[in-house]
C-alpha positions in Angstrom: -23.2 -24.1 7.5 -20.8 -22.7 4.8 -22.1 -23.5 1.3 -20.6 -26.7 0.2 -19.1 -27.6 3.6 -19.7 -31.1 5.3 -18.5 -32.2 8.5 -15.2 -32.9 7.3 -11.8 -31.0 7.7 -11.4 -28.8 4.3 -8.3 -29.6 2.6 -5.9 -26.9 1.7 -3.6 -25.8 -1.2 -0.2 -24.6 -0.2 -0.4 -22.1 -3.0 -3.4 -20.0 -1.6 -2.6 -17.4 0.8 -5.7 -18.1 2.6 -5.0 -21.8 2.9 -1.5 -21.1 4.2 -2.9 -18.9 7.0 -5.4 -21.4 7.9 -2.9 -24.2 8.1 -0.5 -22.3 10.2 -3.2 -21.3 12.6 -4.4 -24.8 13.0 -0.8 -25.9 13.6 -0.3 -23.2 16.1 -3.4 -24.0 18.0 -3.6 -27.9 17.8 -0.1 -28.9 16.6 -0.5 -32.5 15.1 -3.9 -32.8 16.6 -7.1 -32.7 14.5 -9.1 -29.4 15.1 -12.6 -29.1 16.3 -14.8 -28.9 13.2 -16.7 -25.7 14.5 -13.4 -24.0 15.1 -12.0 -25.0 11.7 -15.1 -23.8 9.9 -14.5 -20.3 11.7 -10.8 -20.3 10.3 -12.0 -21.1 6.8 -14.9 -18.5 6.8 -12.5 -15.8 8.1 -9.5 -16.6 5.8 -11.8 -16.7 2.6 -13.2 -13.4 3.6 -10.0 -11.6 4.8 -8.3 -9.2 2.7 -4.7 -10.2 1.3 -2.9 -7.7 3.7 -4.7 -9.0 6.7 -3.7 -12.5 5.9 0.0 -11.5 5.4 0.0 -9.6 8.7 -1.4 -12.6 10.7 1.3 -14.9 9.2 4.0 -12.5 10.0 2.9 -11.9 13.6 2.3 -15.5 14.1 5.9 -16.3 13.2 7.1 -13.7 15.9 4.9 -15.3 18.6 6.0 -18.7 17.5 9.6 -17.7 17.9 9.1 -16.1 21.4 7.0 -19.0 22.6 9.5 -21.8 21.5 12.2 -19.9 23.3 10.2 -20.6 26.7 9.3 -24.2 25.7 5.6 -23.2 25.2 3.1 -24.0 22.2 2.6 -21.0 20.0 -0.9 -20.6 21.2 -2.8 -19.9 23.4 -0.6 -16.8 24.4 -1.3 -15.8 28.0 -1.7 -12.0 29.0 1.4 -12.3 31.0 3.5 -13.7 28.1 2.0 -11.1 25.7 3.1 -8.5 28.2 6.7 -9.9 27.9 6.7 -10.1 24.1 5.6 -6.5 24.0 8.6 -5.5 26.3 10.9 -7.7 24.2 9.9 -6.1 20.8 10.0 -2.6 22.2 13.4 -3.3 23.7 14.8 -4.2 20.3 13.3 -1.1 18.5 10.2 -2.5 16.9 7.9 0.5 15.9 4.9 1.2 18.0 2.7 0.4 14.9 4.1 -3.1 14.4 3.7 -3.9 18.1 0.1 -2.7 18.0 -0.6 -4.9 14.8 0.9 -7.8 16.7 -1.5 -7.5 19.6 -4.3 -7.1 17.1 -3.3 -10.3 15.3 -3.2 -12.2 18.4 -6.6 -11.0 19.6 -8.0 -12.0 16.4 -6.2 -15.5 16.4 -7.5 -16.1 19.9 -10.9 -15.1 18.9 -11.0 -17.5 15.9 -9.8 -20.3 17.9 -12.1 -19.5 20.8 -9.2 -19.4 23.2 -9.1 -17.4 26.5 -8.5 -13.7 25.9 -4.7 -12.7 25.6 -5.1 -9.1 26.6 -6.0 -7.8 30.0 -5.4 -4.4 31.7 -1.7 -4.8 32.1 -1.3 -5.5 28.5 -3.3 -2.3 27.6 -1.3 -0.3 29.8 1.9 -1.6 28.5 0.8 -0.7 24.9 -0.2 2.8 26.0 3.5 3.1 27.6 5.1 2.0 24.2 2.9 4.5 22.2 3.9 7.2 24.6 7.6 6.5 24.8 8.0 5.9 21.1 8.4 9.5 19.7 9.8 8.4 16.5 7.9 10.1 13.3 6.0 7.6 11.5 7.8 7.1 8.1 5.9 8.3 5.2 6.7 7.9 1.5 7.8 11.0 -0.2 5.1 12.4 -2.3 5.8 12.6 -6.1 4.1 16.0 -6.8 3.3 16.8 -10.4 5.2 20.2 -10.3 7.3 19.7 -7.3 6.9 22.0 -4.1 5.3 24.9 -5.8 3.2 27.4 -4.2 0.5 27.4 -6.8 -0.2 24.0 -8.1 -2.4 25.3 -11.1 -0.4 28.3 -12.3 3.2 27.9 -11.2 5.9 26.3 -13.5 7.5 23.1 -12.3 10.2 23.8 -9.5 12.8 21.3 -8.1 12.2 17.6 -8.1 8.9 16.9 -9.9 7.0 14.1 -11.4 6.9 16.2 -14.8 10.7 16.3 -14.6 10.9 12.5 -14.1 8.5 11.9 -17.1 10.5 14.1 -19.3 13.8 12.4 -18.4 12.5 9.0 -19.5 13.9 7.6 -22.8 11.7 7.0 -25.8 12.5 3.3 -25.9 9.8 0.6 -25.0 10.8 0.5 -21.2 10.7 4.3 -21.2 7.4 4.5 -23.0 5.9 2.0 -20.7 7.2 3.5 -17.6 5.8 7.0 -18.7 2.4 5.5 -19.1 2.7 3.7 -15.6 3.7 6.7 -13.8 1.3 9.1 -15.3 -1.7 6.8 -14.9 -0.6 6.0 -11.4 -0.3 9.6 -10.3 -3.7 10.8 -12.1 -5.9 8.2 -10.4 -3.8 8.0 -7.2 -3.5 4.3 -7.6 -2.4 1.9 -5.1 0.2 -0.7 -6.7 -2.2 -3.5 -6.4 -4.8 -1.4 -8.5 -2.3 -0.1 -11.0 -0.9 -3.5 -11.9 -4.4 -5.1 -12.6 -5.5 -2.5 -15.1 -7.0 -4.1 -18.1 -7.6 -2.7 -21.6 -11.3 -3.2 -20.9 -11.1 -1.0 -17.8 -10.3 2.0 -20.1 -13.2 4.3 -21.5 -12.5 7.1 -23.7 -14.0 10.5 -23.1 -14.1 13.7 -25.0 -11.1 15.9 -25.1 -8.6 12.9 -25.3 -9.3 12.0 -21.5 -10.2 8.6 -20.2 -12.3 7.1 -17.3 -10.6 4.1 -15.5 -12.8 1.4 -13.9 -11.1 0.1 -10.8 -13.0 -3.2 -10.1 -11.5 -3.8 -6.7 -9.3 -2.1 -4.2 -8.0 -2.3 -0.7 -11.0 -0.3 0.7 -13.4 -2.3 -1.6 -13.0 -5.9 -0.8 -16.5 -6.5 -2.1 -15.7 -5.4 -5.5 -18.3 -2.9 -6.0 -15.8 -0.9 -8.3 -14.9 2.7 -8.7 -14.2 5.1 -11.7 -11.2 7.5 -11.8 -10.2 10.2 -14.2 -7.2 10.1 -16.4 -5.8 13.4 -18.1 -4.9 13.8 -21.8 -1.3 13.5 -20.6 -2.0 10.0 -19.3 -4.0 8.9 -22.3 -1.4 10.1 -24.8 1.3 8.0 -22.7 -1.1 4.9 -22.7 -1.9 5.2 -26.4 1.9 5.2 -27.1 2.5 2.1 -24.9 -0.4 0.3 -26.3 0.4 1.1 -29.9 3.9 -0.1 -29.5 3.0 -3.4 -27.9 -0.1 -3.9 -29.9 -1.8 -4.8 -26.7 -5.6 -5.1 -27.3 -6.9 -7.0 -24.4 -5.9 -8.2 -21.0 -3.5 -6.5 -18.6 -2.1 -3.2 -19.6 1.1 -3.1 -17.8 3.4 -6.1 -18.6 7.1 -7.1 -18.4 9.3 -6.6 -21.4 11.3 -9.8 -20.4 11.1 -13.0 -22.4 10.8 -14.9 -19.2 7.3 -13.7 -18.3 4.3 -15.0 -20.2 2.6 -12.4 -22.6 -0.6 -12.2 -20.5 1.2 -11.7 -17.2 1.0 -8.2 -15.4 3.8 -6.5 -13.6 4.3 -7.4 -9.9 3.6 -4.9 -7.1 7.3 -5.1 -6.2 8.3 -4.4 -9.8 6.2 -1.2 -9.9 8.0 0.0 -6.5 11.5 -0.8 -8.2 10.6 1.1 -11.4 9.4 4.3 -9.5 12.3 4.3 -7.3 14.8 3.6 -10.2 13.3 6.2 -12.5 13.2 8.8 -9.7 17.0 8.0 -8.6 18.1 8.5 -12.3 16.2 11.7 -12.7 17.7 13.0 -9.3 21.2 12.2 -10.5 20.7 14.7 -13.3 19.7 17.3 -10.8 22.8 16.7 -9.0 24.9 17.1 -11.9 23.2 20.3 -12.8 23.6 21.3 -9.2 20.0 21.9 -8.6 20.1 19.5 -5.5 22.9 18.3 -3.4 24.2 14.7 -3.3 22.9 14.3 0.3 19.3 15.8 -0.8 19.3 13.2 -3.7 20.1 10.2 -1.2 17.4 11.4 1.1 14.8 11.5 -1.6 15.7 8.2 -3.1 15.3 6.5 0.3 12.0 8.3 1.0 10.5 7.3 -2.4 8.5 4.0 -2.7 5.7 2.4 -4.6 3.3 4.7 -2.6 4.8 8.0 -3.8 2.6 8.5 -6.6 -0.6 8.2 -4.5 0.9 10.6 -1.9 1.9 13.1 -4.3 -1.6 13.3 -5.9 -3.2 13.4 -2.4 -0.8 16.4 -1.6 -1.5 18.3 -4.8 -5.2 18.0 -4.5 -4.9 19.4 -0.9 -2.7 22.1 -2.2 -5.2 22.9 -4.8 -8.0 23.5 -2.2 -10.0 20.3 -2.9 -12.1 19.4 0.1 -11.4 16.3 2.0 -14.8 14.8 1.0 -13.9 15.0 -2.8 -10.3 13.6 -2.1 -11.8 10.6 -0.3 -14.3 9.9 -3.1 -11.8 10.4 -5.8 -8.9 8.4 -4.2 -11.2 5.7 -2.7 -10.6 6.4 0.9 -13.1 5.3 3.5 -11.5 7.1 6.6 -10.2 10.7 6.5 -7.2 9.7 8.7 -4.8 8.7 6.1 -5.3 11.4 3.4 -5.2 14.1 6.2 -1.8 12.3 7.4 -0.4 12.8 3.8 -1.4 16.3 3.8 0.2 16.9 7.1 3.6 16.3 5.5 2.7 19.0 2.7 5.2 21.8 2.8 3.8 24.7 4.7 4.5 27.2 1.8 2.9 25.2 -0.7 -0.5 24.6 1.3 -3.7 26.2 0.3 -3.9 27.8 3.9 -0.6 29.6 2.9 -1.9 30.9 -0.4 -4.9 32.4 1.4 -3.0 34.0 4.2 -0.6 35.5 1.5 -3.8 37.5 0.4 -4.3 38.8 3.9 -3.0 42.5 4.2 
């Protein structure tokens, strides 16, 4: 039995994500009825153990299924293989991406397993999924990588060229927001941080090293839900930017990156959405300058702005490491990957002329 759990239904708080998912699962399966205790215990155990992204995904997919089932006058769950097949067809017909459809099916498999309902997937559903994946030839959208020097052939020796992270950093004003954002961008790039990791950096996580460098302790990440922790390296550039921000704000403890708004408590960290907006806005302002200088066209500027997201710093770091010839094992360790699929996918979008392969082949005579 789960520690502290008696044979009573566990009350939930609507403020906790895991409790919201548990309540919606119970409602989807049982409606107003009281669920079986053993099933409820499974819901509690899974929701407490699941990663936040897994909880959000299941909630989102449950809403899609609920809408589909209500239209047919059926309860949300169970979802029969026949109706799941029909739902897949419906989602594909309105242009839903194959990745979102696959996730929807996975969510329903998870929900049925938790509730100990009959399987919702059969051979027809599997074949339909294969058909959707084969027919959907759209390229998977990837955030544009903000590379330190831009699309240069030699990431170590070449000067910055075209749109680059260094260009964005140089364009930032020396006011409080500019000083904060310069620190945020450099730290995010150096450590290849996810937004969730970046916003939760605390002063206590920073350890000074020789040569004006730092080690950053990352207590938890998307691929480290157990909280074993990892350490990342920060350059002297990032350390100087951090020191300027911390000195300006006199922050000596707690979260490093905070809002400058009076409406937010002094101890609150930035939200992940705010980080995305900062990255996109700073990049857009910098690209506007390049348009004025006729270094890029207005159309190029618009395309880049659309492709830049809160993940662009991590993608750019990954691409620069590949271009510098760092092996996949070191990249996985340094950027906290547990599977080589995603970092290799980022490298696949590296400009061919800037890859390490191109650099080697140029030496062939």
